[in-house]
N, C-alpha and C positions, 0 to 999 in steps of 0.2 A: 503493500500499500504505500501511497506517496505520503511522505512526512514533511511537513512544513519545518523550514529552518529559520532561525533568527536572522533578520536582515534589516536593512535600511527602511525598506517599506513597512515592515511590521512595527518597527520602533517609532516611526513618524505616526502611524496610525494610533499607536498606543498613547503618544503625546497629546494627540487631538482628542482622544476619547476620554482621558482621565479628568479634565475639567468638566466634562459632561456628567461623569459619574458623581463628582462632588456636588454638583448642582442638584442632581436628582436625589442623592441620598444623604446629602449633608457632610460637612467636613468631617464630622467624628464617626461617620459610618465605615465600619471595617470590612463589610461584605457587599456584594451585589448578588441578585438572585437570577437564576436561570431556570426557565421552566422547561422540563424534559419534553421532547417531542418523539413521536414513534421511531424507533430504530437507533435512537441515540444511546451511547455509552459514556462512561466517565472519560474514556480514551478520546472519543470524538468531542466531547464538551470541552475537555482541557485543550485540545488542538484548536477549537474554534475560538474559545474565550480567552486563552492565555497564549496561543500560538506555540505550545509545547505539550504534546500528549503524554510525555514521560513524567509530567508533574501530576498526573492523576491521582497518585497516592496522597499527595499533600491536599488536593480538593476533598479526597474521601475522608481524611482525617477531620476536616471541618464540618463533616456531615454525619454525626454519629448515629442518627437514625437509620442510616443505610447499613445494614448488617451484612449484606453480600454485594460487593461492588459489581458483580456480574449480573445483578438483578435490580435494575432501576426501571420506571415505569412512566408512561406518558402523564403529563400534568404534575408530576413530582417536581417540587422545588429544591434546586441544588444552591448552596451558598458558595460563592466564589470569593476567596480571600483577596482583599485589595493588594496585599503586599506582592501577591504573585503577578498581578498587572503591573505594579509599580517596578517590578524586577525587569520588565521589558525596556523601560525608558531611562534607567540610570544605573550607576554603579551599585553592586550589591553591598548591603550594609555589612559590618563585621559580624553581625548576628546570623546573617544568612549566607555569609560567603562559603561557608563549609557545607551547606545543605544542597547538595547537587540532586538532580532529578533521579528517581529510581523507578524501576519496573518491579511490581511485586504485588501480591495479593495481600490482603490485610494482615495483617494485623492481630493475630494473637500477639499481644504485647507481653514480653517478659517484665517482670518487676525489677526496678532498680536494684542493682547489686552494690555492696560496699566492699572496698578493698583497702588494704594498709597502704598509705602514702609514705614518701620518703621520710617524713618526720615520725612515722609510726601511727599518726592520726587516721582514723577511718574516714575514707572519702567515698562518695557516691559515684558510680559509673553510669553512663547513658544506658537507658533502657534499649533492648534490641527488639526488632520486629522479624517475624518469620516471613519467608517468601510465600508461603501458602499455609493455611491452617491444617492442624493435624489430621482431621478425618480425610480431607482432600489429599493430603500426602500419602496416607496409607492406603487409600482406596484406589489410587491412581494406577497401581499395577506397573507391569513391565514386561518386556519380551525376553524369553529365556530359550536357550538351545535345547535344553533337556528339562524334563519334569520329575521333580522327586518329593515325596511326601512322607510324614510319619504317622498317618493315619487318615480316617475319613469319618464323616457323619453318617451313621447307620439308621437312625430312627429318632423318634420323639415320644414322650409320654402321651401326648395328645393324638398321636399318629398322623399329624399333619405332616405334609412334605415341604411346606415353605414356612420358614421361621424368621422371626425378627428379634429386635433387641428386648430383652427381658424373657424370652421364651427359653424352654429347656430342651435339650437334645441328648441322645446317646451317641457315644463315639466308640470306635475301635482304634487302638493304636499298636504300634509294633514295639512299645517299650513301656515300662511300668510308669505310672503317673502318680501325682500327689495332689491332695486338695489345694486349690489355689493356683496350680499350674495353668498357664494360659497358652493358647495356640491361635495362630491366624487360621482363618477359614478362607480357602480360595477355590477357584476353579480354573480349568483351561478354557478360555473364551473361544479362541480359534487358532488355527494354524496360520501362520503369517507368511505370505509369499511376497517377494519384492515386486512392486507395481511395474517396474521396467524389465528386469530380467526374468521374472517368474520363479526365481530360486527360493527355496524354503529357507526362511530366516530364523524360525523358531515358533515358539508357542506364546500366545499373550495370555498373561496370568491376570485374573481379576480378583482382587481380595475383597471379599464380601462381608467379612465380619471378624470379630475377636470372641473367643469362647474361654471360659474358666471352669476348671473341674471343681465340682461341689460335692462329690461322693460316688457312691454306687447305688444302683436301683435296678431291680429285676435281673441282677447278674451282669449289668451293664455299667460302664463308666459314664456318669451323668454330668453334663455341663450346662452352664447357663450362657446364653449369647449376651455378652456385655456390651457389644457395639455391633451395629449392622449398617452396611452401606448399600445393600441390596438384599433381596431375599436370601436367606441361608437355606439351601436345599439338601435334602437327603442324598448322599452321594458326593457332596463337596469334600474336598480334601483338606488335610491339616498341615501346618508347618510350625516348627517351634517358634515361639514368641520371643522377639528381641525388642526391648524398649528402644523406640527411635524417636528422634526429634527432627521436625522440619528443618530444612536450611534457612539461614538468616538472609535477609535483604542485604545487598551489598551497595556501596556508595555509587558505583558506577557499573551497570551490567555489561558484561562483555558482548562484543558483536563479532563472533568468529567468522572467518573467511571460508565458509563451507558451502558447497552445493550438494543437494541430495533430495530426498523424498520423505513425504509423510506415508508411512507404510500401514498404519492401522490407526483406529480410533476407539476409545472406550465408549461402550453402548450406554446411551442415556436412560437407564431404567433404575436409577438409584432411588430409594426411599427418600433420602435427603438429597435435594437437588444440589448437585456439585457443578463446578465450572467444567467446561468441556475439556477433555484430555486427548492427546494424540501422541503417536510415537514416531520417531524419525530414525533414518538409517545411519545416523552418525552418533558416535559415542566418545569415550575416553581416548581411544587410539587415534581419533581424528582431531584431538585438541579441544574438543568441546568440554565446557565446565557448567556445573550448577549455576544457575542464574543467567546464563547467556541468552540473548534474544536473536532470533532470525525472522525474516520475512518469509511469506508464502506466495506462491503463484498457482493460480488455477490453470489446469492444462487442458483447455478446450481447444476451439479453433485458433485462439490467441491466448498467449500467456499473459494473464492480468493479475496485478498484485491484488491479493485479497485477505491478508491477515498478518498478524504478528504472533509468534509464540515464544514462550520461555521455558527453558529446560528446568525441571524441578527434581528429576532423578536420572541416574545414569548408569549404563552398563558399559562394557568394553566396546561393543560395536553399535550399540543402539542407545536411545535416551527417551525418556518420558517427558513430555512438555505440556503446558497448559496455554490455551488460547487466550491471549491477552486482548486482542482486537481483531474484528473481522468486518469486512464490507459485505461479504457474501459467505456462503457456507464453505468451511475449511474441511477437506475430506482426504481420505487415503488416495494416493496418486498425484496429489498436489506437490509441486517442487518446494524446497526450501532454498533460500538464497541469502547472502549476506544483507544485513540491514544497514542502510547508509543514513 
């Protein structure tokens, strides 16, 4: 997608516009309002209102009523901080000089930490923000070349075949278990073939929930579904649980010089609506890093820019990415290109 850059025209427009803002909203007004129209996103609003789509997380922070940045609706009112408008027309203040634009999903925010300074006194360190929230990170899944599990879901006390958070299930494992032990519940979503070569790349793993052993019942190991990101089905597989933390936002997301393809997409059938996830054919060996952003091109009659995705998890040859902006549907087969 075409991304507007700072320039003389934008700066002059901003200078002409700011006096009008002061007239309409008063000299002590810190915000102006934007009314959302159909199809708009925080990305597009930031591009339109402050000429820099990468500042959308800052706009989001000023609108705490928006719990999911990917879900805003027509007629919703968005507050645009005036200091972001003023940023376009003059030198940055010392307060904002270090605050560069970032790309990322909200905001689970870690609490401020304290550490010992040179004098031995405890000093506060800045709070850190996650690139994506924990449910999105866990549920996003990955592509693997081979599938291994430590057990499977074999039934439920209610004899239901589709389970959700708070439900109980019976499992079979290849190893002894203890009360309180947890497992990821996953399934193989599809076999992934490369959209250009047709070669088998591996298997798309969909993490559907987390279960915890609560005891035995009817001669079976009984678990409680503590988290679900989609229906947990009888026959789903188990993997050992490892405590994970989403990656943090970085001051400046990388823009790797890679060309490749979107090879698969996560199916949108989650119980909790999560942002759209795709998988690309570039990974660690290609120099891709978590937090990197790339553009996407639809590959129909013409190659047309249609989105921006950001890497949130990575394997050696592939990576999991979240769609940050789209002008039209982003889908498997679309190309990925360096974002300029």
